[in-house]
KEKOLDO-892333 format. One record per residue (C-alpha): residue number from 1; x, y, z. Coordinates in Angstrom, 3 decimals, always signed. Example, Ala and Ser with C-alpha at 12.3 -4.5 7.8 and 13.67 -1.06 7.14 Angstrom:
# KEKOLDO-892333
<lumdo = 1 px = +12.300 py = -4.500 pz = +7.800>
<lumdo = 2 px = +13.670 py = -1.060 pz = +7.140>
***
This chain:
# KEKOLDO-892333
<lumdo = 1 px = +99.687 py = +164.518 pz = +66.806>
<lumdo = 2 px = +99.484 py = +168.120 pz = +67.929>
<lumdo = 3 px = +96.921 py = +169.286 pz = +70.487>
<lumdo = 4 px = +95.663 py = +172.818 pz = +70.602>
<lumdo = 5 px = +94.498 py = +173.658 pz = +74.078>
<lumdo = 6 px = +92.577 py = +176.837 pz = +74.836>
<lumdo = 7 px = +93.835 py = +178.410 pz = +78.048>
<lumdo = 8 px = +92.215 py = +181.785 pz = +77.379>
<lumdo = 9 px = +89.755 py = +181.281 pz = +80.262>
<lumdo = 10 px = +92.384 py = +179.891 pz = +82.610>
<lumdo = 11 px = +93.092 py = +181.499 pz = +85.959>
<lumdo = 12 px = +96.440 py = +181.950 pz = +87.666>
<lumdo = 13 px = +97.022 py = +180.809 pz = +91.205>
<lumdo = 14 px = +96.102 py = +177.838 pz = +93.358>
<lumdo = 15 px = +93.934 py = +175.097 pz = +91.935>
<lumdo = 16 px = +92.993 py = +173.840 pz = +95.403>
<lumdo = 17 px = +92.304 py = +175.882 pz = +98.494>
<lumdo = 18 px = +95.043 py = +175.628 pz = +101.153>
<lumdo = 19 px = +94.345 py = +173.324 pz = +104.082>
<lumdo = 20 px = +93.147 py = +175.250 pz = +107.132>
<lumdo = 21 px = +95.785 py = +175.649 pz = +109.825>
<lumdo = 22 px = +95.206 py = +173.682 pz = +113.012>
<lumdo = 23 px = +94.802 py = +175.936 pz = +116.046>
<lumdo = 24 px = +98.075 py = +176.213 pz = +117.965>
<lumdo = 25 px = +100.140 py = +174.445 pz = +115.289>
<lumdo = 26 px = +102.733 py = +175.910 pz = +112.924>
<lumdo = 27 px = +103.722 py = +174.298 pz = +109.630>
<lumdo = 28 px = +107.507 py = +174.118 pz = +109.202>
<lumdo = 29 px = +110.027 py = +172.259 pz = +107.130>
<lumdo = 30 px = +112.729 py = +170.441 pz = +109.085>
<lumdo = 31 px = +115.516 py = +168.081 pz = +108.063>
<lumdo = 32 px = +116.112 py = +165.136 pz = +110.379>
<lumdo = 33 px = +118.441 py = +162.168 pz = +110.124>
<lumdo = 34 px = +116.808 py = +159.231 pz = +108.355>
<lumdo = 35 px = +117.422 py = +156.862 pz = +111.286>
<lumdo = 36 px = +115.632 py = +159.266 pz = +113.652>
<lumdo = 37 px = +112.596 py = +159.481 pz = +111.356>
<lumdo = 38 px = +112.633 py = +155.691 pz = +110.894>
<lumdo = 39 px = +112.615 py = +155.207 pz = +114.670>
<lumdo = 40 px = +109.626 py = +157.495 pz = +115.132>
<lumdo = 41 px = +107.824 py = +155.763 pz = +112.250>
<lumdo = 42 px = +108.443 py = +152.405 pz = +113.979>
<lumdo = 43 px = +107.108 py = +153.792 pz = +117.261>
<lumdo = 44 px = +104.022 py = +155.094 pz = +115.454>
<lumdo = 45 px = +103.420 py = +151.696 pz = +113.833>
<lumdo = 46 px = +103.899 py = +149.964 pz = +117.188>
<lumdo = 47 px = +101.159 py = +152.161 pz = +118.662>
<lumdo = 48 px = +98.751 py = +150.535 pz = +116.237>
<lumdo = 49 px = +98.464 py = +153.626 pz = +114.116>
<lumdo = 50 px = +96.727 py = +155.558 pz = +116.888>
<lumdo = 51 px = +99.542 py = +158.102 pz = +117.145>
<lumdo = 52 px = +101.304 py = +159.629 pz = +114.161>
<lumdo = 53 px = +105.065 py = +159.976 pz = +113.994>
<lumdo = 54 px = +104.888 py = +163.776 pz = +113.941>
<lumdo = 55 px = +102.849 py = +163.722 pz = +117.150>
<lumdo = 56 px = +105.516 py = +161.511 pz = +118.744>
<lumdo = 57 px = +108.311 py = +163.857 pz = +117.637>
<lumdo = 58 px = +106.356 py = +166.806 pz = +119.075>
<lumdo = 59 px = +105.860 py = +164.955 pz = +122.389>
<lumdo = 60 px = +109.579 py = +164.093 pz = +122.602>
<lumdo = 61 px = +110.557 py = +167.716 pz = +121.972>
<lumdo = 62 px = +108.041 py = +168.923 pz = +124.567>
<lumdo = 63 px = +109.392 py = +166.474 pz = +127.187>
<lumdo = 64 px = +112.917 py = +167.704 pz = +126.499>
<lumdo = 65 px = +111.966 py = +171.378 pz = +126.727>
<lumdo = 66 px = +109.940 py = +170.808 pz = +129.911>
<lumdo = 67 px = +112.901 py = +169.010 pz = +131.489>
<lumdo = 68 px = +110.995 py = +165.732 pz = +131.724>
<lumdo = 69 px = +113.180 py = +163.827 pz = +129.269>
<lumdo = 70 px = +115.634 py = +161.525 pz = +131.020>
<lumdo = 71 px = +119.104 py = +162.999 pz = +131.037>
<lumdo = 72 px = +121.864 py = +160.714 pz = +129.820>
<lumdo = 73 px = +123.926 py = +161.069 pz = +132.985>
<lumdo = 74 px = +120.988 py = +160.279 pz = +135.262>
<lumdo = 75 px = +120.048 py = +157.254 pz = +133.197>
<lumdo = 76 px = +123.636 py = +155.981 pz = +133.167>
<lumdo = 77 px = +123.947 py = +156.400 pz = +136.945>
<lumdo = 78 px = +120.669 py = +154.530 pz = +137.481>
<lumdo = 79 px = +121.804 py = +151.648 pz = +135.275>
<lumdo = 80 px = +125.186 py = +151.435 pz = +137.026>
<lumdo = 81 px = +123.485 py = +151.429 pz = +140.458>
<lumdo = 82 px = +121.097 py = +148.677 pz = +139.332>
<lumdo = 83 px = +123.980 py = +146.597 pz = +137.937>
<lumdo = 84 px = +126.090 py = +147.020 pz = +141.090>
<lumdo = 85 px = +123.092 py = +146.110 pz = +143.249>
<lumdo = 86 px = +122.271 py = +142.988 pz = +141.186>
<lumdo = 87 px = +125.925 py = +141.857 pz = +141.185>
<lumdo = 88 px = +126.237 py = +142.332 pz = +144.943>
<lumdo = 89 px = +123.281 py = +140.007 pz = +145.601>
***
């Protein structure tokens, strides 16, 4: 069965209008490890769906850039101090 469609009045270009950009946000494409994305998805689900995973990734990056993210060495030292203190008691 052959269909003959008339596209003579068709228009080139987008069918739908692009979504408006959110003020202060930039759309990018980024490749992340699957386990990292899965972890942020789990955190988003644990929040009861009130915070999206992309918002959580943005917050984590902001904390890191602002120097508020815990540094590995500082965290390790704190844990060792806590363990030594609890074992001394």
